[in-house]
TIMIRO-279588 format. One line per 10 residues: number of its first residue (from 0); for each residue x, y, z of N, C-alpha, C. Coordinates in pm, whole numbers, plus 50000, padded with zeros to 5 digits. Last residue first. Layout:
BEGIN
NUM = X,Y,Z,X,Y,Z,X,Y,Z | ...
end
This chain:
BEGIN
162 = 51497,56088,52983,51401,56191,53009,51341,56189,53140 | 51824,56024,52855,51716,55994,52958,51630,56109,52976 | 51926,55945,52546,51909,56056,52642,51793,56012,52736 | 52178,55762,52388,52041,55771,52429,52033,55872,52537 | 52393,55928,52150,52372,55851,52277,52226,55860,52312 | 52488,56048,51915,52361,55972,51909,52339,55885,52040 | 52728,56158,51901,52621,56245,51955,52488,56163,51960 | 52899,55973,51786,52905,55985,51933,52789,56063,51975 | 52920,55913,51520,52802,55874,51577,52801,55892,51734 | 53167,56025,51460,53060,56068,51387,52928,56034,51449
152 = 53346,55886,51623,53309,56016,51667,53189,56068,51583 | 53430,55649,51512,53310,55643,51600,53270,55778,51637 | 53622,55563,51335,53545,55672,51298,53409,55670,51392 | 53755,55319,51378,53828,55441,51401,53743,55564,51381 | 53598,55139,51113,53692,55130,51234,53763,55269,51254 | 53298,55273,51018,53423,55223,50983,53503,55227,51112 | 52962,55240,50939,53055,55255,51049,53182,55191,51013 | 52826,55379,50635,52866,55262,50714,52958,55309,50822 | 52570,55600,50623,52704,55592,50609,52744,55477,50692 | 52286,55688,50432,52339,55599,50543,52492,55581,50515
142 = 52237,55862,50236,52173,55893,50355,52225,55810,50473 | 52350,55768,50006,52421,55869,50076,52361,55904,50206 | 52383,55432,49933,52282,55527,49959,52354,55639,50040 | 52626,55317,49703,52569,55320,49830,52482,55441,49850 | 52566,55144,49400,52604,55277,49457,52541,55284,49601 | 52687,54810,49362,52578,54911,49381,52628,55037,49441 | 52983,54749,49158,52900,54734,49287,52797,54844,49292 | 52950,54681,48815,53006,54751,48932,52924,54728,49053 | 52972,54362,48664,52884,54472,48697,52950,54546,48813 | 53158,54221,48417,53148,54248,48554,53065,54370,48565
132 = 53015,54015,48150,53087,54136,48197,53064,54157,48340 | 53059,53728,47961,53018,53783,48090,53089,53910,48121 | 52971,53729,47615,53085,53726,47717,53030,53792,47849 | 52624,53637,47605,52758,53673,47544,52870,53658,47634 | 52309,53539,47535,52428,53517,47614,52556,53554,47531 | 52043,53760,47503,52132,53667,47436,52258,53656,47535 | 51764,53762,47726,51870,53833,47669,51970,53741,47606 | 51577,53617,47876,51556,53639,47736,51669,53716,47663 | 51521,53412,48115,51644,53461,48055,51631,53492,47912 | 51296,53274,48195,51326,53389,48265,51464,53462,48214
122 = 51402,52964,48088,51298,53040,48146,51353,53161,48216 | 51622,52804,48022,51592,52912,47924,51475,53002,47984 | 51880,52703,48231,51736,52699,48197,51704,52822,48112 | 52191,52575,48117,52109,52673,48186,51961,52674,48149 | 52319,52244,48134,52255,52351,48066,52181,52444,48159 | 52425,52032,48284,52501,52154,48270,52436,52270,48194 | 52212,51843,48285,52259,51893,48409,52345,52024,48387 | 52114,51712,48075,52057,51848,48090,52124,51902,48223 | 52189,51450,48062,52247,51544,47960,52206,51677,47985 | 52035,51334,48271,52185,51342,48280,52249,51442,48182
112 = 51782,51303,48197,51812,51422,48285,51959,51442,48301 | 51785,51074,48056,51740,51192,47994,51774,51314,48078 | 51883,50879,48240,51964,50919,48122,51916,51042,48057 | 51662,50891,48437,51794,50916,48474,51891,50958,48347 | 51452,50807,48292,51448,50947,48341,51590,50980,48383 | 51523,50544,48232,51509,50637,48121,51512,50784,48165 | 51540,50437,48485,51658,50441,48406,51650,50542,48292 | 51260,50453,48559,51369,50518,48629,51501,50540,48558 | 51147,50295,48358,51111,50438,48363,51224,50506,48447 | 51265,50040,48435,51280,50107,48306,51260,50241,48303
102 = 51143,50015,48694,51291,50020,48679,51328,50084,48546 | 50880,49984,48610,50915,50093,48697,51071,50112,48688 | 50894,49735,48473,50850,49868,48400,50899,49992,48481 | 50972,49565,48672,51064,49593,48563,51029,49719,48477 | 50755,49576,48857,50885,49623,48892,50980,49653,48779 | 50555,49469,48686,50535,49610,48732,50682,49669,48783 | 50660,49209,48640,50639,49311,48521,50624,49451,48575 | 50634,49113,48906,50776,49122,48846,50757,49220,48718 | 50351,49119,48943,50443,49203,49036,50586,49221,48963 | 50275,48943,48744,50222,49086,48752,50309,49164,48822
92 = 50401,48702,48832,50428,48770,48703,50393,48911,48698 | 50272,48667,49082,50417,48685,49077,50458,48748,48944 | 50020,48611,48970,50040,48724,49063,50183,48759,49071 | 50072,48371,48834,50020,48485,48758,50035,48615,48849 | 50156,48201,49039,50240,48229,48921,50195,48354,48851 | 49937,48167,49195,50038,48238,49245,50132,48285,49136 | 49625,48228,49011,49714,48144,49072,49843,48224,49114 | 49317,48386,49053,49450,48396,49004,49537,48299,49085 | 48979,48419,48976,49069,48340,49052,49214,48348,48979 | 48780,48705,48978,48854,48615,48900,48964,48537,48992
82 = 48441,48775,49077,48586,48783,49104,48659,48671,49005 | 48165,48811,49076,48243,48848,48955,48401,48854,48981 | 48068,48739,49332,48022,48669,49203,48115,48696,49085 | 48263,48684,49621,48202,48772,49522,48168,48701,49401 | 48299,48640,49977,48293,48587,49844,48234,48696,49744 | 48454,48592,50279,48398,48697,50190,48406,48646,50053 | 48362,48411,50566,48427,48414,50429,48360,48515,50342 | 48379,48289,50848,48367,48427,50802,48436,48431,50670 | 48271,48033,51048,48307,48062,50909,48270,48215,50885 | 48354,47830,51289,48298,47975,51279,48359,48021,51140
72 = 48280,47511,51387,48350,47602,51289,48279,47731,51287 | 48318,47200,51579,48257,47339,51556,48335,47422,51467 | 48257,46866,51601,48360,46966,51567,48272,47096,51528 | 48186,46574,51790,48147,46693,51728,48256,46795,51708 | 48079,46256,51867,48200,46339,51828,48160,46452,51749 | 47854,46112,51894,47874,46204,51997,48003,46300,51966 | 47773,46069,51556,47748,46016,51688,47764,46131,51780 | 47960,46313,51409,47937,46165,51389,47911,46105,51521 | 47919,46647,51291,47929,46551,51393,47897,46408,51341 | 47990,46985,51252,47974,46857,51191,48000,46752,51308
62 = 47855,47319,51252,47910,47204,51321,47895,47081,51241 | 47897,47667,51221,47868,47543,51163,47924,47438,51253 | 47799,47995,51218,47847,47897,51309,47809,47762,51263 | 47889,48250,50987,47803,48150,51018,47874,48053,51121 | 47875,48583,50841,47942,48483,50925,47836,48373,50964 | 47795,48631,50496,47750,48654,50631,47822,48543,50726 | 47826,48595,50230,47942,48654,50303,47897,48690,50445 | 47639,48446,50097,47617,48578,50091,47721,48660,50188 | 47661,48183,49872,47685,48232,50002,47698,48378,49994 | 47579,48016,49650,47535,48158,49664,47550,48196,49802
52 = 47597,47700,49831,47595,47773,49706,47536,47918,49733 | 47780,47527,50030,47701,47653,50050,47706,47724,49911 | 47819,47196,50111,47829,47295,50006,47736,47403,50027 | 48004,46982,50308,47891,47075,50310,47913,47181,50203 | 48082,46649,50225,48116,46793,50234,48000,46879,50223 | 48007,46390,50171,48034,46428,50309,48086,46573,50327 | 47932,46419,49901,48036,46333,49941,48100,46378,50082 | 47748,46703,49971,47803,46622,49857,47927,46545,49900 | 47470,46845,50105,47591,46758,50136,47629,46681,50015 | 47308,47138,50197,47341,47044,50085,47472,46982,50107
42 = 47235,47133,50545,47247,47193,50414,47273,47096,50318 | 47163,47207,50895,47167,47111,50779,47167,47189,50638 | 47387,47400,51097,47255,47366,51045,47267,47280,50911 | 47525,47078,51102,47434,47160,51179,47471,47312,51146 | 47568,46766,50939,47600,46908,50953,47491,46979,51029 | 47707,46438,50968,47595,46528,50959,47631,46669,50995 | 47866,46170,50824,47885,46300,50881,47750,46373,50863 | 47882,45900,50730,47776,45939,50831,47793,46067,50885 | 48210,45912,50637,48087,45819,50646,47995,45869,50759 | 48426,46078,50664,48322,46118,50564,48195,46033,50584
32 = 48545,46145,50994,48536,46056,50884,48416,46092,50801 | 48624,46499,51065,48580,46354,51105,48562,46271,50972 | 48664,46746,50954,48781,46663,50990,48753,46524,51043 | 48468,46831,50675,48476,46807,50810,48589,46727,50839 | 48491,47077,50428,48517,46943,50462,48538,46924,50603 | 48288,47297,50246,48368,47277,50374,48370,47122,50398 | 48270,47529,49988,48278,47395,50025,48356,47368,50150 | 48102,47804,49859,48179,47759,49973,48163,47613,50001 | 48041,48006,49587,48029,47870,49649,48131,47841,49747 | 48090,48226,49451,48004,48236,49571,47979,48107,49630
22 = 48418,48153,49349,48299,48236,49331,48222,48261,49444 | 48508,47916,49568,48521,47940,49427,48395,48028,49385 | 48694,47796,49842,48597,47910,49798,48619,47922,49644 | 48706,47549,50086,48739,47584,49955,48637,47690,49910 | 48840,47447,50386,48737,47544,50323,48787,47585,50192 | 48863,47187,50605,48917,47233,50483,48807,47322,50422 | 48941,47159,50953,48847,47185,50847,48915,47230,50725 | 49170,46924,51077,49131,47056,51051,49032,47061,50942 | 49181,46680,51336,49217,46726,51207,49176,46864,51193 | 49110,46636,51602,49235,46575,51558,49278,46634,51424
12 = 49001,46850,51861,48991,46803,51723,49115,46745,51678 | 48951,46961,52120,48977,46815,52105,48989,46767,51958 | 48883,47232,52071,49013,47193,52139,49047,47049,52120 | 48730,47306,51756,48716,47273,51899,48848,47224,51943 | 48831,47594,51563,48813,47442,51572,48810,47403,51725 | 48752,47841,51372,48759,47815,51516,48724,47657,51527 | 48872,48026,51106,48835,47893,51151,48849,47889,51300 | 48802,48259,50864,48832,48240,51009,48786,48115,51048 | 48898,48380,50561,48832,48262,50627,48886,48253,50768 | 48832,48571,50303,48888,48584,50433,48813,48479,50518
2 = 48917,48610,49964,48851,48520,50071,48925,48545,50205 | 48896,48675,49645,48933,48738,49771,48852,48667,49885 | 49003,48506,49371,48907,48520,49475,48961,48576,49596
end
């Protein structure tokens, strides 16, 4: 059950409201004595507890009182008709199983990729592998001559000219 319960208890209260949610039924126990407890707004009361059947998740201001002693409650509970109730052990089991499966996948990927580390990829390499041959350096473009130390006179005539 997904339930969001907000409680606002009066400042002089000795006990706390107990709110139980199951499906769309909300059961509220007043912190006052069960004998002669009255609820406002009035509703179905079973054994001193207010039972809200088919609650539609709208917030409600509730009060219980015996004589002049009154306790107030603001109830904001989300309920759903087709929810399944899970205990803490089931939730812990689901989380543990998820972590173990994730760890197993990580280990599997690690060991599968470990053997492929030294292999070259086959994509983009269609020629057969043989003994590596050294390629000669690329032929320099004759239009451009690199500047060598001590040969600055070749470029001496290229000074900027002022117009």
